Each structure stands twice: as structure tokens, then as C-alpha cells.
C-alpha positions in Angstrom: 0.0 0.0 0.0 1.4 3.3 -1.0 1.9 5.7 2.0 -0.7 8.4 2.4 2.1 10.8 3.0 2.8 10.9 -0.7 -0.6 12.4 -1.3 -0.2 15.5 0.8 -1.6 17.8 -2.0 -1.8 21.6 -1.6 -5.1 23.0 -0.4 -6.5 26.2 -1.9 -10.0 27.8 -1.9 -11.3 28.3 -5.5 -14.6 29.0 -7.2 -16.3 25.9 -8.5 -16.4 27.4 -12.1 -17.1 24.3 -14.1 -20.8 24.7 -14.0 -21.2 27.0 -17.1 -21.7 30.1 -14.8 -24.7 28.7 -13.3 -25.7 30.7 -10.2 -27.7 28.0 -8.6 -25.0 25.8 -7.4 -21.7 28.0 -7.6 -20.1 28.8 -4.4 -16.6 28.8 -2.9 -15.5 25.4 -1.6 -12.3 24.1 0.0 -10.6 22.3 -2.8 -7.5 20.0 -2.5 -5.0 19.1 -5.1 -4.3 15.4 -5.0 -0.8 15.7 -6.5 1.8 18.5 -5.6 2.8 18.7 -9.3 1.7 17.1 -12.6 -0.4 13.8 -11.8 1.7 10.8 -12.7 0.9 9.4 -16.1 -0.3 12.6 -17.7 2.9 14.5 -17.9 2.4 15.1 -21.7 -1.2 16.3 -21.5 -1.7 19.7 -22.7 -5.4 20.4 -23.5 -7.0 22.7 -21.0 -10.1 21.9 -19.0 -13.3 23.1 -20.4 -17.0 22.9 -19.6 -19.4 21.9 -22.4 -23.3 21.3 -22.4 -23.9 17.6 -22.3 -26.9 15.1 -22.1 -26.9 15.3 -18.3 -26.2 19.0 -17.9 -22.8 20.8 -17.8 -19.9 18.4 -18.3 -16.2 19.0 -17.4 -13.7 17.7 -20.0 -10.0 17.3 -20.3 -9.3 16.8 -16.6 -5.6 16.6 -15.9 -5.3 17.8 -12.4 -7.3 15.7 -10.0 -8.9 17.4 -7.0 -11.2 16.9 -4.2 -13.9 19.5 -3.3 -15.0 19.3 0.3 -18.5 19.7 1.5 -18.3 20.0 5.4 -21.3 19.7 7.6 -21.8 22.0 10.7 -19.6 20.6 13.4 -22.8 20.3 15.5 -24.5 18.0 12.9 -21.3 16.0 11.8 -21.6 12.2 12.0 -17.8 11.6 11.6 -18.5 9.8 8.4 -17.0 10.7 5.0 -18.0 9.8 1.5 -15.9 10.3 -1.6 -18.3 11.1 -4.6 -17.2 10.0 -8.1 -19.3 11.6 -10.8 -19.9 9.6 -14.1 -19.2 10.6 -17.8 -18.0 7.6 -19.7 -14.4 8.6 -18.9 -14.8 11.3 -21.5 -16.1 14.0 -19.2 -17.5 14.5 -15.6 -21.1 15.4 -14.6 -19.9 17.5 -11.8 -23.1 19.2 -11.1 -25.8 16.5 -10.9 -23.5 13.8 -9.9 -21.1 15.8 -8.0 -22.0 19.2 -6.4 -25.6 18.3 -5.7 -24.5 14.9 -4.2 -22.2 16.7 -2.0 -24.7 19.2 -0.8 -27.3 16.4 0.0 -24.6 14.4 2.0 -23.5 17.4 3.8 -27.2 18.0 5.0 -27.0 14.4 6.4 -24.1 15.3 8.6 -21.6 13.4 6.2 -18.4 15.1 5.1 -18.5 14.7 1.3 -15.4 14.8 -1.0 -16.3 15.4 -4.7 -13.6 13.7 -6.7 -12.6 15.4 -10.1 -10.5 12.6 -11.7 -8.7 12.3 -14.9 -10.7 11.6 -18.2 -9.6 11.3 -21.7 -8.0 14.2 -23.5 -10.5 15.4 -26.2 -10.1 17.6 -29.1 -12.9 20.0 -29.9 -13.8 17.8 -32.9 -13.9 14.7 -30.7 -15.9 16.4 -28.1 -18.5 17.6 -30.6 -18.7 14.1 -32.2 -19.1 12.4 -28.8 -21.8 14.9 -27.6 -23.7 14.5 -30.8 -24.0 10.8 -30.4 -25.9 8.6 -27.9 -23.6 8.4 -24.9 -21.8 5.0 -24.7 -18.9 3.7 -22.9 -16.0 2.8 -25.4 -14.0 0.4 -23.3 -11.2 0.1 -26.0 -11.0 4.0 -26.2 -11.0 4.6 -22.5 -8.7 1.7 -21.5 -5.5 4.0 -21.2 -7.2 6.5 -18.7 -9.1 4.0 -16.7 -6.1 3.0 -14.4 -5.2 6.8 -14.0 -8.8 7.4 -12.8 -8.6 4.4 -10.4 -5.2 5.9 -9.1 -7.0 9.2 -8.5 -9.6 7.4 -6.5 -6.9 5.7 -4.5 -5.0 8.9 -3.9 -8.4 10.5 -2.7 -9.1 7.6 -0.2 -5.5 7.7 1.1 -5.8 11.5 1.5 -9.1 11.5 3.3 -7.9 9.0 5.8 -4.6 10.5 6.3 -6.2 13.9 7.1 -9.2 12.5 9.0 -8.5 14.4 12.2 -8.3 17.6 10.3 -11.8 17.1 8.8 -13.3 15.7 12.1 -14.1 12.3 10.6 -13.1 8.8 11.5 -10.6 7.1 9.2 -12.6 3.9 9.7 -15.8 5.6 8.3 -14.8 6.6 4.8 -17.0 5.3 2.0 -17.1 5.9 -1.8 -20.3 6.5 -3.9 -20.1 6.5 -7.8 -22.3 7.0 -10.7 -21.9 5.2 -14.0 -18.2 5.5 -14.8 -17.7 6.7 -11.2 -19.3 3.5 -10.0 -16.7 1.4 -12.1 -14.0 3.4 -10.3 -15.8 2.6 -7.0 -16.0 -1.1 -7.7 -12.3 -1.0 -8.9 -11.1 0.4 -5.7 -12.7 -2.5 -3.8 -11.2 -5.2 -6.2 -7.6 -3.7 -6.0 -7.5 -2.9 -2.3 -5.5 -5.1 -0.1 -7.2 -6.1 3.1 -7.5 -3.1 5.5 -7.1 -0.5 2.7 -10.6 -0.8 1.2 -13.2 1.7 1.4 -15.4 1.1 4.5 -18.7 1.0 2.5 -19.6 1.7 -1.2 -22.4 2.6 -3.3 -22.0 1.9 -7.1 -25.1 3.2 -9.0 -25.9 2.2 -12.6 -22.5 0.8 -13.2 -20.9 -0.6 -16.3 -18.2 -3.3 -16.2 -15.1 -3.2 -18.6 -12.5 -5.9 -19.5 -10.0 -4.4 -17.1 -12.5 -5.2 -14.2 -12.7 -8.9 -15.1 -12.8 -11.4 -13.7 -15.3 -9.6 -11.4 -13.7 -11.2 -8.3 -14.9 -9.4 -5.1 -12.5 -10.0 -2.3 -13.5 -11.7 0.9 -12.8 -8.4 2.8 -15.1 -6.4 0.5 -17.2 -3.6 2.3 -20.8 -3.5 2.5 -22.3 -2.2 -0.8 -25.6 -0.4 -1.8 -26.4 -0.8 -5.5 -29.2 1.0 -7.3 -30.1 1.0 -11.0 -33.2 1.3 -13.4 -34.2 -1.7 -15.5 -34.8 0.7 -18.5 -31.3 2.0 -18.4 -30.8 3.0 -22.0 -27.2 2.1 -22.0 -28.0 -1.5 -21.1 -26.3 -1.4 -17.7 -29.1 -3.0 -15.7 -27.7 -6.6 -16.1 -24.3 -5.4 -15.2 -25.4 -3.9 -12.0 -27.1 -7.2 -11.1 -23.9 -9.0 -12.1 -22.0 -6.8 -9.5 -24.7 -7.7 -7.0 -24.1 -11.3 -7.6 -20.5 -11.0 -7.3 -20.9 -9.6 -3.8 -23.2 -12.5 -3.0 -20.6 -14.9 -4.2 -18.0 -13.4 -2.0 -20.5 -13.6 0.9 -20.3 -10.0 1.6 -23.2 -7.7 2.7 -24.9 -6.2 -0.3 -28.3 -4.5 -1.0 -29.8 -4.1 -4.6 -32.5 -1.6 -5.6 -33.8 -2.2 -9.2 -36.5 0.3 -10.3 -38.6 -0.4 -13.3 -38.1 3.2 -14.7 -35.6 5.8 -14.4 -33.2 5.5 -17.2 -29.5 6.2 -17.0 -28.2 8.9 -15.0 -31.1 9.5 -12.6 -28.8 10.7 -9.7 -30.3 13.8 -8.2 -33.0 14.3 -10.9 -36.6 14.5 -9.8 -38.8 12.5 -12.5 -41.9 11.7 -10.5 -41.0 8.0 -10.4 -40.3 5.6 -7.7 -36.6 5.8 -8.6 -36.6 9.2 -7.1 -36.8 7.7 -3.7 -33.3 5.8 -4.0 -31.9 8.5 -1.8 -34.3 7.8 1.0 -33.4 4.1 0.7 -29.7 4.9 0.8 -30.1 7.0 3.9 -32.0 4.1 5.5 -29.2 1.8 4.6 -26.6 4.3 6.0 -28.6 4.6 9.2 -28.9 0.8 9.6 -25.3 0.4 9.0 -24.5 2.9 11.8 -22.9 5.5 9.4 -25.3 8.2 10.3 -24.8 7.7 13.9 -22.4 10.3 15.4 -19.0 8.7 15.9 -17.3 8.8 19.3 
């Protein structure tokens, strides 16, 4: 296991400016750079970050400097539990608003310290971005294979950083979970699969996940943490069977797991309100967290 000391990134306060200038969710947050210099593996990257309009709202592209944006609850309401939030975006972009900032705000209201992870995605030229946004969003596993290990490394760095700085954030290093959406769910599951015993997240929540060749065989270790899985059967990307495959893999490892499969909701339901039962997945997740003791204030 790599020492957490390696990940003492510099802390700054920046404006969360990737949301197309929207005044509804922009505000200053404490933001942490995960690497003191250039992120290992992306030394030759040169295309700057930009925000584009995508199928699920504003999308951040060309991420080369991974960060954590922190949503801290009031000290009087803090449970001592932390969740690293991994937005989706097919490893081409990051849905930082609907699957990042809004999730962080919701978790903060529950007394959870949320760390929204901005992880590395593919470098895209304007032509590539325009072509991708003009087509139905699909995971291209062959195209994203080179960046996938870098994204997982960013997730590992985030987990190490949060645990190493637990006292600073008023959280317990034994109460650090990871929640991910779509590509972020793939990252979440991969963190479990690649963690040596004792270094895994304390609980995970992969939502509407895909599974690529680099995640196979889908062997969940005997020390895997409790998992909460949610998906919609009408997922237009066809991910529903993959979510159930992940559920079955947890069962095969005889590890605690809960699955919520909704008839409707499509892909990317996250924080959207659709007037459907899938809208209540957050209530089910809160119940699961409460039953697991994660919403009880740590001593």
C-alpha cells in the first residue's frame, strides 16, 4: 500500500467554475489538489479543462489535475462519516453538477463530510468532443482503457488523502465510503477489487455501473465492504444486467450487499426528480446508511 504521506496535496480555496456560470450551485469550496505537481501518467497532457453542455447538464472535459472539493457539515451535525463522490461521464467528461456538487450538498445535510472527486478523463479535441456529444452516450472500453487506471489511481489517492487527514476534517478514518455513478461506479468497484485487506473503502455505493474488461474477472475479495447498489431496469445504455452482475459477485463473496432495481428511471437518474419511484433511491440509501450505523455520530 502506498503511504498516504505521498498524497499531501496543496489546499486552496477556488470558485467551482466548471458549471457554465450557473448561479444555482456555484459557491466557494475548499478544494484539495491530490498531487503536488503534474499527476503521474499525464505529464504530456496539454489540452486545458473546459465545460460543455452535455446530455446530463454541464460536463467537465480534459481533466488533468485531480482534486477533491470538500462539503463539510456544521460541526454540531457531523456524524464523523465521510463519502468520496465519483461523478460519471464515460471517462470522457465528468457530470460535476448532478453527480457531484448536488450529491455533496445532499450528503452534507445528512451530517456526512463529502469529498467530490474530480478525476482524470480522456484528453479530447474540440472535434472529438463535438462528435461524442452529438451521439448517444456510450462507454467505449477500448478507447478509455488507457485512462481507466489513471482514474482508479486518482480514487486511491483520494481515499488515502481523506484517511490521512481524517482528524483535520473531524471524521473517522474507519468511516470513509465511496459513492459512484456510471463510470464513477466502475471506479468505486475497482477500488474495492484492487485494495489489499485493510485498505478498502469502509462502504460503497455503485449506481448504474458498467463493467469493462479491465475489471474482469469480477472477483470481489472476501474483505469487501458492505455495498448499496441501485439501477433502473430501463437504463438506455443496457447497464441493468451489469449492476445485477455486480450484486451477484458480492453475494458470491458472501459480503453484505443491497440491490434496488427500479422499473423506470433510465441512465443517470442521480439527483434528478422524475416523478418516479426511482426518485426515492436517496431515502433508501439514507435508511441503509442509518442501519449500518454510518449516520450515528462517531465517538
